[in-house]
N, C-alpha and C positions, 0 to 999 in steps of 0.2 A: 243245645246252642252254647250253654255255659261252659260244658267241656271241650267243645269245639275252639272257642276263645282261648281258655285255658292253653289249650295243648298248642296253640300258633303262637304262643307266646313264650314257648320253653326255650327255642333258642336264644333268645336276648337274654333272658335270665340265665342261661348254661354259659354265656360269655364270662372271662374271669377279667378283673380290673385290669389287669397287661394285656389282654387282648383287645379291650375297647381302647385303651390309651396307645395301643399301635395302630390299631385302625384309625383313629383321629387322626394321631400324628403323620401316618402315611396322607389321609387325604388331604391334611394342611401344607404338607410341601408340595402336593400335586397341583394344589390351588394358586401357592407360592410361584410355582415352574410355568403355570400359566399366564401369572401376572396378575391374579385375582387377588389383591393385597389386603380387602377387607375382609374376604373370607375365608384366608388363611390365618390372619389374626384372631378373629374369631375362635376358630378352631384348634387354634394354641392355647387359646384361654380356657378352653373344654380342657384341654389337655391337664391342666394345671390343676384343674379342678378334680379330674378324676386320678390321677397319682403327683402329689407335688413334690416326691422324693427323685424322679427322672428330671435330672438335668438339660435336657435336650430342649423342651418346650420354654423353659426358663431362658436358654440362652436366645433362641431367636425372638421371642419376645424383646428382650434388650436391644435389638436389634432393631425393631419394629418403632420402638420407644424414642428411641435416637433419632429414626427418621421424623419421627413426629414434632421434635425439638424439645421431650419431655427428658432432660439429663437426667432428674432426678429419679424417675422409674427405670430409665435405661440402666442407671448405675445399680438400684437395687437389685434388678434381674440380674444383671451381669455378675452382681458378689453372689448371689444364691446359686448362681449353675454353679460356680466355683466351689462354693462349699460344698455343694454335692458330686460334684467331682475335681478335686484339687491338682490332679495332675494331667489336668488338659490343659496344653499347650495353647492351643486355639481361644480357650476361655479365657483364660490369664491373660494374654495378648489384648482382648477385648475389654476385660476389666480393666487393664491400666490404660486403654484410650479413654474408657469412659472416666475415670479419675483425673485423666487429664485435660479432658472437655470441662471438667467441673474445678480446674485449678488445683487440681489437690496433688501438687507435683512428689508430696511426701510419699501420701498412700502410692503414686504411681510407681515410684522407685522401688518400693517394698515388693510390690507385684511383678516388675520386671526383675527385679534379684530373685524372685522365685522362679519366675520364667526360665533366667539363664541357668540358676541351678540343675533346674531337668533337663535343659539343652545347653550343653556347653560350645556348642560349633555354631550360636546365634551370634556371629559380630553385630548383625544389625542392632540386636537389643543392648550388647552394650554402647554404641552408637549413640541410641534413645537416651541410655544413662547417663552419658555424659552432658548430652543437651541438658536433662533433666537436675542433674546435680549442679551444673552451671545456675540453672536459675534459680535453684535454693540457695547459690553463692556457698555451697558445700564443695570446696577447691581440694578439700583433701579426699574426697570421695570421688572427685570427677579425676583426679591426676591418678588415682589408685586403679580407675578405671579402663584409664589410656594405657597403664601398663599392662592390664590382662591383655589389652587389644594388643599391644607389643608382642608381647608373648604369643597370642596368635599368628599376627601378621611380620612380626619381624620388625625392626626399627625404621622409620620412614621418616619421611620430611615432613610430612600431614601430620601425622601424631607426634613427632618432636617440638615442631612448631607449636602446636596445641598445647603442651604441657608445659613448655616455656612463655607462652601468653599467661597461664593460670598463675605458673609461679610470678608473673609480674603482677597480677591481679592483687598476690598476696602479700605483695613488697617484698617476696626472696629473692631480692636481685640475682644472688650469686648462685641460686640455685635454675632460674632462668637461663643464666650464662652459661651455665655448667650444661645442661640439657643439651646446647644448640651443640657447645663445644663437641659431646660425645658424639652428634650426628658428623659433622664436620672430621673429627678424628679417623672415624671410623670409614668414611668415604674421602680421602686426601685430597684424589686426585678429580674430585667434583668441587670445581670453581662456586658454585651455585649453593653448595651446603658452606662453604666456605665465606660466602657473600650472607648467607641470615644468618651466621655464628657474629660476623661484623655488624649487622644492623641491632640483633641483641643485644652487643656490647653499646651501641651507641643509645638505644633507647635505655638503656639502665646505667648511664652516667659515664662510662667510658669513653669518651668520643676521640680522644686523640688515639690509644688503641685501635678503635676502630678505622680511622681514617687510615692508619699504617698498615692495615689489612688491606683495605680498598685499593692503596696504591701497588702493594705486593700484588695484588690479585690481577689488575690492570697491566704490570710490567709481564706478567705471567701471559694474561690473555687479553689485549689492547682492547676488546671487542666487545669484553663482558658486559651484557646488558644490565646486569643487575648491579655490578659496582658503579657503572657509567652514572647511571641513575640517582643510585647514593649519594655518588659525589656531585651530583648535578644539585640536589637537595643541600648536600652541605655548604657550598658554594654559596647558596641562596642564603642560607641561614646567617651566613656571614658576612653577605652584602657585599661579598668579591664578584663585582659585576664583570669583570674581564674573562675571568675563569669561570664564570659563570656561562658568558657566551659561547666561550671555546668549547664546553662541555656538552653546551645545546648543539654546537656545530657537530661532534665529535658522533652524538648519539642518533640525530638526525640523519647523517650519512653512514651509518653505521649496519650493516646488512642483515645482522641478527636483531634491528629492533624493530617490534610489531607495529604493522599499520598503525595499531589503535594510539601509541605509544607518539607517534611522529603526528599523530593530527593533535593528540593532547597537548605536544609540546609546540607545535604550532600554532595552537591557538593561544598559549601563552606569549609568544613571540607578537602575535600580532597583537594581544590585549596590550603588552608593555609598548608596542611602538605607537599604538593608538592614543594612551598615558600619553607618552613624550612627543604628541603633538600630531601625529598620523604620516608620517614618513614612510613611504614603503619600500625606501630603496633597500635594506637590509631584508624587511620580509621576503621582497621576489626576487633576490640574490641567492637568498636561501632555497623559497621555492624550485627557483629552475635548477641548481645543483643535485636537488632530491630526484626530480624527474627526469633529469637527463641521464641520469645514472642505467647502466643496462638492467640492472633488477627492477626498475621502479616501477609501484603500483598505479593504477588507472587512477585509483579514487585520489590518491593525491596530486595529481594533475587537476581531476576536475574540482579538487578542494583549491587548487591555485586558480582557477578561471574564476569559480566563485566569489574567490577574494577580488580579484582584477574588474567582476562586475562591480561588486558592492563599492570598490573606490572608483567606478565609472571611469574605466580606461577604455580608450580606444578600441573597435573591435579590430582593426588589425593587428593589435597587440596582443589581445584573447585568440584570436584565430589559431595562430601557432601552437597554443597551450591546447587547446580542444583536438587539433590534427593530431599532437602528440599521446592525446587521452586513446583515439583510434588506433594509434602505431601499438600502444599495449594491447587494447581490450576493442578489436573492431567491433564487437558486438557491444560496445556502449551506447544505446539508443539515446540517453539524455543527452551526449556529447554531439552525437550527430543530428538531432534534433535541433541544437543551437545551432551549428554551422549551415543548417539549411536554412534556420532563421534568417541569420547573416546574409546568406545568398538571395533569399528572397527581399531583404530590403534593399540589396544591392541590385535587384532587377537581374541576375544572372544568373535565369535560368537553365543553363545548361548545365552550369553548377551543381543546382537543385535535383534535378534531373539525373547527375551521374551520385551524386550523393545517397538519394532516394533508391537509385537501381541497386547500389553497395547494401544498402540497408534491409533491402528485401531479402538479401540472402543470408546476410548475420542475424535482424529481427522479423521474419517472414510473419510473427502476429499481430505487427506494430501499424496500427491502420494507418497513421499519420503522414507514413511517408508514403502509400499510397495514394492518400489524397496528395501532397504536395507534389508528388510525382505527375501526379493525373492534370493538375491544375497547370502546370508547367508547359506542359504538352499541349494542352488545351491554347492558351495563350499563344504557342509557338505555331498553331494552328495545327496541328499534328493528331486530328482526330481520332484516328486509328489508334496510334499509341496512349490516348488519350482514352481512350474507352476502355482498353487493355489495363490501365492501372486502376480504374476504378471498378471493373469488372471483377479483376483477381482482389481488389481492397475489401470489397462486399461478403468475399468469401471467409473473413477472417471477423467480421461482426460478431459480437455476440451480446448480451445482456449488459456488459459491464462498459461497452463502447460509450463515448460521448454522443450525445442524441445531435448535439449541433454539427458536428461533422460528420457523422453519418447522414443528417439529413440535407447536407453540402452535399452529400458523394450522388447521393440520389438527381437533386436537384440540377447539378451540372451534366449528368447523364443523360438526365431527359434533355438537355440544349444541346446534347451532342448529338443525342440519336434525331431529334426533331431537324437538327442541320442535315443528317444524311438521309433525311427522308422517310424515316422509320417512324411516322405517325405515334402509333398504338402504345410500341415500346418505350418511347418517351412519357406518353401519357402515365403508364404504368410505373415508371418510373417516379415521377411527379405523385404518385399516388402514394409510392412507399415514400417521398421525402416527406410530404406534408403529416404519415402517418407516427415518424420521427420526431415532427417537429410543425405542430399545425399551424404555426404563424409564420413560416417561411416565406418572408414578403417577397422576396425574388421570384422564389418557385410561383407563388399562387400570381401575381401580375403573369408572368411569362405563361404557363398556364393556361391562366383565362386567355390572354391573346391568340395563343395558337389555337385554342377550341374557336373563337370567335372567326380566325382567317379560316377556318375550315365549315363556318357557321353551323357547328355543332353543339348543343348541350350549353345553350345562350344563357340560360337561368343559372344552371350552376356557374359559367364564367363569370356571370354579373358581380354573382355573391361573394368569389374569390376576389376579383377585383376591386371591390368595394371594401373589402378587409385592407385592401394595399393602400386604399386613400385615407383612410380614416388614421393607417398608424403612419403615415407621412402627407399630409393633406398639401403639400408646396411640390412634390414631387413631380414634376412634369410629366417621365414617362409613364409614370402611374396614373394619373390623370389621361394621359391620351390613351392609354389602354382603356380606362374605363368608359371615356366618351365613343370610343370606337365601338366595345360591347354595347352601348344605348343606341347606335345608329344601327348598327346589326341586327338589333330588336325594333326597330323604327321608331323608337322614341326620341326623335330629332330634336323636339325643342329644348330638352333635357339635355341632349348629348352637346347642342351648341352652349350651355350654361359651362360644362366642362372644359371643353376646347377652348372656350373663352380664358379659363384659369390657367389652363395649360399654357396658353399663349403669353400671359401676365407673368408664369414663372420660369417661363424659358426663351428670353430675347434674343438668343440664338437657335432658334427653331430648327430641326434637322428636318432633311427633303419628307422623309414619310411623314412626320409629324404635321408638315405643311399641307401636304397632300391628304389628310384626311382631314383637317380643319376646313380643306376646299369643299371637297365630299358634304361634309355637314353642312355650312353655308350656302349649298346649291339645294338641298333639301328642306331649308327652312325658307327658300323663296330668295336669298339674296345670289343670284347668279353674278353680278357685276366684282362681288368680294369672293365670290367662290373662284373666278377666271384669274383675279389677282394672287389669289392663295396658291392654286395650280402653279402660276407663274413662276411663285417664288420658290416653291417647289423644286421645278425643272432646273433652275438656275443653279440651286443648292445640290442639286443631283448631277449638275454639268459640272460643278467646281470639283465636287469631294466624290464619286460617283456610287452615291446611295442607292441609288435607285437604276437599275439595269435592265436589260433584255427586252421583254415585250412589256414590262410592265411601264417601262419609259415612252414605249411608242404609245401606249394607252393614255398615258397623261400629257402627251403631244397632239393627241387628238383631241380630248378633254379640251384642251386649251383651243384649240383649231376650230372645233365645233362650238364652244361653251355650252357643254352640256357634259353633265354626269355619265359616265361609261363603265361597267364592271370589267376588270381581266378578261 
């Protein structure tokens, strides 16, 4: 047995240190790829115990310690990896990052310089070095590094401006100016470079020379945005209000001006206007000149409408601005929704429908347009069109949809389907409504009442109706529904209590409500009172056509026979 055991151990003993390390390291990498970080970490530590002269395990362990927020260990292991393999670019870059994490920027620059010496095509390394030298306020080294970048990339606006800024930080105004002049001289036809040169002159105390150069640029290129903005700042500094306003107008109407610059300038104009008393005349004049240009931006027109809203201007004056937004950008949902809101407030249902119809072409995923279009059709009693709008709107419902709107979608759909005699579909719509908003009171009332009319699920109807009167205890419609459900459950005494509350809350009761009251009073034994209520219902129905057809004939027979009759 001893001989057998000894023989079984021979393969393990025969493995070399390198073989054991390689096997362990390979398994560590496999575990890492599988996402088993703990196992990989332990295996890598065993690799270091087996052979501390191999760099790979130190490198990977440095990364794990970085994840564990152990900056000291991460740095120590990264340093060890570099010592073992000093020419490895990945190790050097990792070590530099570890130094940066420790805010040891001096060591980081030394490491990155070593890395760049071994990889002279790494412009990203030079970029990192510039930032680190700036952090260390070693401006000479930062400038030398930018010069190395220039040798790789050629002279550029970015590099020249960065060097000029550094010279300014050092207090070397002449060098700062010279750097930008070289760029401007190298590209004499580029007005922006000349403008940057003028900006540098201005910042470094040579204002008159800078202003002369701005004037020269604007004579040659009147719409140069950079020069215009620079002169605007100059006029502001000189408190030259007239020229400042003139330049503001030029910039705002300049085709080359960016949208962000226009918005910023208009905010300044609005701010100045408010400080001077809030007169909106100049502000609106500027807005209208801007938005009536052929290349006007929709955002500026919308900004104008927002300003007018804040100033509480009449809707009739805001509406054309919103329509201008849609001329520029027909898919601007915000402007169209405001116009729908205005049309809704004016009870212009045809306008609401037209706006929403166009919106469904440009904003097919905006549910609000289907909602308003459906409601407008519903109020015009165009039930098929209303139902179509709601059903199409349901197709765009998602998890981000407003529960209030979705709930109302289904509630109105249910009402339409009920009117079309499609009761089961109506009840399904009501169920969906309550899933989105379980306290939709209007839906609860209608659902409960229609169930009671069919003498179906009266317990469910009673529970839903009770929630409505708890929410609105003086609402005559909800009280009538609850009283009627109690009547259908043959709880006549309770029904009378609530129908009395109904009559108290509604001095001009509808015909249907009065008929319900008569039916309830009949069943509690007050037949004369019942007949009087039926007669009031008939009078009201004759005046307003609230009760029609066979139901009216049944009411007439009730009065004549002084007896309750079902339809």
